C-alpha positions as CSV (number, residue, x, y, z in Angstrom):
1,M,21.5,37.5,6.2
2,A,22.2,35.3,9.2
3,L,25.9,35.0,8.2
4,L,26.2,38.8,7.8
5,L,24.8,39.2,11.3
6,G,27.4,36.8,12.6
7,L,25.0,34.1,13.5
8,Q,25.8,30.4,13.5
9,V,23.6,28.3,11.3
10,H,23.1,24.6,12.1
11,I,21.6,22.6,9.3
12,G,19.6,19.4,9.9
13,E,19.4,19.8,13.6
14,Q,16.4,18.4,15.5
15,V,15.5,20.2,18.7
16,E,12.9,18.7,21.0
17,S,14.1,20.3,24.3
18,L,16.4,23.1,25.4
19,S,19.0,20.6,26.3
20,D,19.3,19.7,22.5
21,L,20.4,23.2,21.6
22,P,24.1,23.3,20.5
23,Q,25.1,26.3,22.7
24,S,25.4,25.9,26.4
25,H,24.5,29.5,27.5
26,F,21.5,31.5,26.2
27,Q,18.8,33.6,27.8
28,M,16.2,33.7,25.0
29,V,14.9,31.2,22.5
30,V,12.4,31.8,19.6
31,D,10.6,28.7,18.4
32,A,9.7,29.3,14.7
33,S,9.6,25.5,13.9
34,G,6.3,25.6,12.1
35,S,3.2,23.5,12.7
36,S,2.7,22.4,16.3
37,Q,0.8,19.2,15.3
38,S,3.6,17.0,16.7
39,T,3.4,16.4,20.4
40,N,7.2,16.1,20.4
41,S,7.7,19.7,19.2
42,L,9.9,22.0,21.2
43,S,7.0,24.2,22.3
44,C,5.2,21.2,23.8
45,S,8.3,20.1,25.6
46,L,8.6,23.6,27.2
47,G,5.0,23.4,28.6
48,F,3.1,25.5,26.0
49,K,-0.5,24.4,26.0
50,Y,-2.4,24.2,22.7
51,Q,-6.0,24.6,21.8
52,S,-7.4,22.6,18.9
53,L,-9.7,24.5,16.5
54,S,-11.7,22.5,14.1
55,T,-14.0,23.4,11.3
56,K,-17.4,21.8,10.8
57,G,-16.6,18.6,8.9
58,V,-13.5,18.2,6.7
59,T,-12.2,21.2,4.9
60,L,-9.9,20.5,1.9
61,G,-7.7,22.9,-0.1
62,V,-6.1,22.5,-3.5
63,V,-2.8,23.8,-4.8
64,A,-2.4,23.8,-8.6
65,Q,0.7,25.0,-10.3
66,F,1.4,25.3,-14.0
67,E,4.5,26.1,-16.0
68,K,4.8,29.8,-17.0
69,P,6.2,30.1,-20.5
70,R,7.2,33.6,-21.6
71,G,4.2,35.8,-22.4
72,T,1.7,33.9,-20.3
73,S,1.6,36.3,-17.3
74,M,-1.7,37.0,-15.6
75,N,-2.8,39.5,-13.0
76,D,-2.8,38.3,-9.4
77,F,-6.3,37.9,-7.8
78,N,-7.9,36.9,-4.5
79,L,-11.6,36.0,-4.7
80,A,-14.1,34.8,-2.1
81,A,-17.6,33.5,-2.8
82,H,-19.3,35.9,-0.3
83,F,-17.7,38.9,-2.2
84,K,-17.9,37.7,-5.8
85,R,-21.0,35.6,-5.9
86,G,-21.4,36.0,-9.7
87,V,-18.0,34.5,-10.4
88,F,-18.5,31.6,-8.1
89,E,-22.0,30.9,-9.5
90,D,-20.5,30.7,-13.0
91,L,-17.8,28.3,-11.6
92,K,-20.5,26.1,-10.1
93,K,-22.4,25.9,-13.4
94,Q,-19.3,24.3,-14.8
95,G,-19.1,21.8,-11.9
96,L,-16.4,23.8,-10.0
97,E,-17.9,24.6,-6.6
98,L,-15.3,26.7,-4.7
99,E,-15.4,28.8,-1.6
100,N,-12.5,31.0,-2.6
101,I,-9.5,31.1,-4.9
102,V,-6.2,32.9,-5.0
103,Y,-3.8,33.2,-8.0
104,F,-0.2,34.4,-7.9
105,C,2.0,34.9,-11.0
106,G,5.5,34.0,-10.0
107,E,8.0,31.5,-11.3
108,T,4.8,29.4,-12.0
109,H,1.1,30.0,-12.4
110,Y,0.1,29.3,-8.8
111,F,-3.6,28.6,-7.8
112,V,-4.8,27.8,-4.3
113,M,-8.4,27.2,-3.7
114,T,-11.0,25.6,-1.4
115,P,-13.4,23.3,-3.3
116,S,-16.2,21.5,-1.6
117,I,-15.7,17.8,-0.9
118,Q,-18.8,17.1,-3.0
119,C,-17.2,19.0,-5.9
120,L,-14.0,16.9,-5.7
121,K,-16.1,13.7,-5.6
122,Q,-18.2,14.7,-8.5
123,N,-15.1,15.5,-10.6
124,G,-13.6,12.1,-9.6
125,V,-10.7,13.6,-7.7
126,L,-11.4,11.7,-4.5
127,R,-11.7,7.9,-5.0
128,S,-13.2,7.1,-1.6
129,E,-16.5,8.2,-0.1
130,S,-15.0,8.6,3.4
131,D,-14.5,12.2,4.5
132,C,-12.2,11.5,7.4
133,C,-8.5,10.8,6.8
134,D,-5.0,12.0,7.6
135,Q,-2.8,13.8,5.2
136,L,-1.0,10.7,4.0
137,A,-4.2,8.7,3.4
138,L,-5.7,11.7,1.7
139,Q,-3.0,11.7,-1.0
140,E,-3.7,8.0,-1.6
141,R,-7.3,8.8,-2.3
142,V,-6.6,11.3,-5.0
143,D,-7.0,10.2,-8.6
144,P,-4.0,11.9,-10.4
145,A,-5.7,12.1,-13.8
146,A,-9.0,13.5,-12.5
147,F,-7.1,15.9,-10.3
148,E,-5.2,17.3,-13.3
149,D,-8.4,17.6,-15.3
150,F,-10.0,19.5,-12.4
151,C,-7.0,21.9,-12.1
152,R,-7.0,22.4,-15.8
153,D,-10.7,23.2,-15.8
154,V,-10.1,25.9,-13.1
155,G,-7.2,27.3,-15.1
156,D,-9.3,27.4,-18.3
157,F,-12.1,29.3,-16.5
158,F,-9.6,32.0,-15.6
159,N,-8.2,32.1,-19.1
160,L,-4.9,30.3,-18.4
161,E,-3.1,29.5,-21.6
162,Q,-3.4,25.9,-22.7
163,S,0.3,25.9,-23.4
164,C,1.0,26.0,-19.7
165,A,1.9,22.5,-18.6
166,F,0.5,21.2,-15.4
167,L,3.1,20.5,-12.6
168,P,1.8,17.5,-10.6
169,Q,4.8,17.4,-8.3
170,N,4.1,20.9,-7.1
171,S,0.3,20.4,-6.8
172,G,-1.9,18.5,-4.4
173,V,-4.9,18.3,-2.1
174,F,-4.4,19.2,1.6
175,D,-6.6,19.0,4.7
176,F,-6.8,22.0,7.0
177,S,-9.8,21.0,9.0
178,L,-7.9,20.9,12.3
179,R,-5.5,23.6,13.4
180,R,-4.0,24.6,16.8
181,R,-2.9,27.6,18.6
182,S,-0.9,28.1,21.7
183,S,-2.5,29.5,24.9
184,E,0.4,32.0,25.2
185,A,3.2,33.5,23.1
186,L,5.8,33.9,25.8
187,K,6.9,32.0,28.9
188,I,9.8,31.5,31.2
189,S,11.3,28.0,31.0
190,V,13.9,26.2,33.0
191,P,16.2,23.8,31.1
192,S,16.5,20.4,32.7
193,G,19.1,20.4,35.4
194,K,19.7,24.1,35.2
195,L,17.5,25.6,37.9
196,D,19.6,28.7,38.1
197,D,19.6,29.3,34.3
198,P,15.9,30.1,33.2
199,V,15.2,31.0,29.6
200,L,12.8,33.4,28.0
201,V,10.9,31.5,25.2
202,C,8.8,33.1,22.5
203,L,6.7,31.4,19.8
204,C,6.0,32.8,16.3
205,G,4.5,31.7,13.0
206,D,2.7,28.4,12.9
207,A,4.3,27.3,16.1
208,L,2.2,30.0,17.8
209,I,-1.0,29.9,15.8
210,E,-1.8,27.9,12.7
211,P,-3.8,29.9,10.1
212,F,-7.2,29.1,8.6
213,W,-6.5,30.0,5.0
214,P,-10.1,30.7,3.8
215,E,-10.4,33.5,6.4
216,G,-7.7,35.4,4.5
217,L,-5.1,35.0,7.2
218,G,-2.2,33.8,5.0
219,I,1.3,34.7,6.1
220,N,0.4,38.0,7.6
221,R,0.1,36.5,11.1
222,G,3.5,34.9,10.7
223,F,5.2,38.3,9.9
224,L,3.3,40.0,12.8
225,S,4.2,37.4,15.3
226,A,7.9,37.5,14.2
227,L,7.9,41.3,14.8
228,D,6.3,40.7,18.2
229,C,9.2,38.4,19.1
230,A,11.7,40.9,17.7
231,W,10.2,43.6,20.0
232,I,10.5,41.3,23.1
233,A,14.2,40.7,22.1
234,I,14.8,44.4,21.8
235,K,13.2,45.3,25.1
236,F,14.6,42.3,27.0
237,D,17.4,43.5,29.3
238,T,19.5,40.5,30.2
239,R,21.0,42.4,33.1
240,C,17.6,42.4,34.9
241,G,17.2,38.7,34.8
242,L,14.0,36.8,34.0
243,F,12.0,37.7,37.1
244,G,10.8,41.1,38.3
245,E,8.9,44.1,37.1
246,K,10.6,44.5,33.7
247,V,9.8,40.9,32.6
248,E,6.2,41.3,33.8
249,E,5.9,44.3,31.5
250,L,7.2,42.2,28.6
251,K,4.6,39.5,29.4
252,A,1.9,42.1,29.4
253,V,2.9,43.4,26.0
254,S,3.1,39.8,24.7
255,R,-0.3,38.9,26.0
256,C,-1.9,42.0,24.4
257,S,-0.1,41.5,21.1
258,F,-1.2,37.9,20.9
259,E,-4.8,38.8,21.7
260,E,-4.8,41.3,18.8
261,L,-3.0,38.8,16.5
262,K,-5.7,36.2,17.1
263,R,-8.3,38.7,15.9
264,V,-6.5,39.7,12.7
265,S,-8.1,38.6,9.4
266,A,-8.8,40.0,6.0
267,F,-12.2,41.2,7.4
268,T,-11.0,42.8,10.6
269,S,-7.5,44.1,9.8
270,T,-8.5,47.7,9.3
271,A,-10.1,47.8,12.8
272,I,-7.1,46.1,14.5
273,L,-4.1,47.2,12.5
274,H,-2.8,50.7,11.8
275,N,-3.0,51.9,8.2
276,T,0.0,50.7,6.2
277,E,0.0,53.2,3.3
278,K,2.9,55.1,4.7
279,K,6.2,53.4,3.7
280,G,8.0,52.0,6.7
281,A,5.0,52.5,9.0
282,Y,5.4,49.1,10.6
283,T,8.3,48.3,12.9
284,A,8.9,45.8,15.6
285,D,7.2,48.1,18.1
286,P,3.6,46.8,18.6
287,M,2.3,50.4,18.9
288,T,3.1,50.9,15.2
289,R,1.0,47.9,14.2
290,Y,-1.8,47.3,16.6
291,R,-4.3,50.1,17.3
292,R,-5.3,49.2,20.8
293,I,-2.0,48.5,22.6
294,G,0.2,51.5,22.0
295,H,0.0,52.5,25.6
296,L,1.6,49.3,26.7
297,S,4.8,49.5,24.5
């Protein structure tokens, strides 16, 4: 798609500041580089401030994938303990204490879930008693055989065929106890040594706000923030420069869109977002998506 639009694609580039960008003249940059955990990220170098959001204690997730031979399709599902108590009580009786679980039937049988740490320990998945570790250390604490048994038990509970081989290279335990979000989605930045050449910078996806998966946020915030950036690009008039009334209006729309985006979850979406039953209802224009900010766009 990028090639069809006449864009240049640079593979393997590392950009930590605006001066690293391959083109010398530009007026808008969108940072969609993913997780902001690195203090050397582009957004941090441009002065975006991040707030750390942590859960109570360590929160671990599990991704389990199995091969999908022909004829082993299952229906997708998304289950949370506070909505389906009976299912999760039955899981717990089998030693599988989960907060929620999602299943997708794609090229593989894909499960992602949030088991309690105590559950992982009781099933022998975690070797160490320590609850605090980084991602690399976490992988070293996982017992591969016990992890496979645990994933297989979950699959069995949901009637996954035994013929579906476990895919250890595509499965694992991950820690999402700590996540970060930017204090703003848009700002004016001045490249080093180019005081007369300011740049409009927008953040989207995980570079803007890292999701908390158990809340049902998933990729929806990523799409919404990308559309927010697209709307800024559409309304940004390069002839007006980066200062003045027009840009202040863009900043106001960006602030309001970001405030709504932070409030979106599986439990609040109907109150914050417009109904999406009508095909093509959502566009880049925030008024087609967020209920409360139509008057600003």
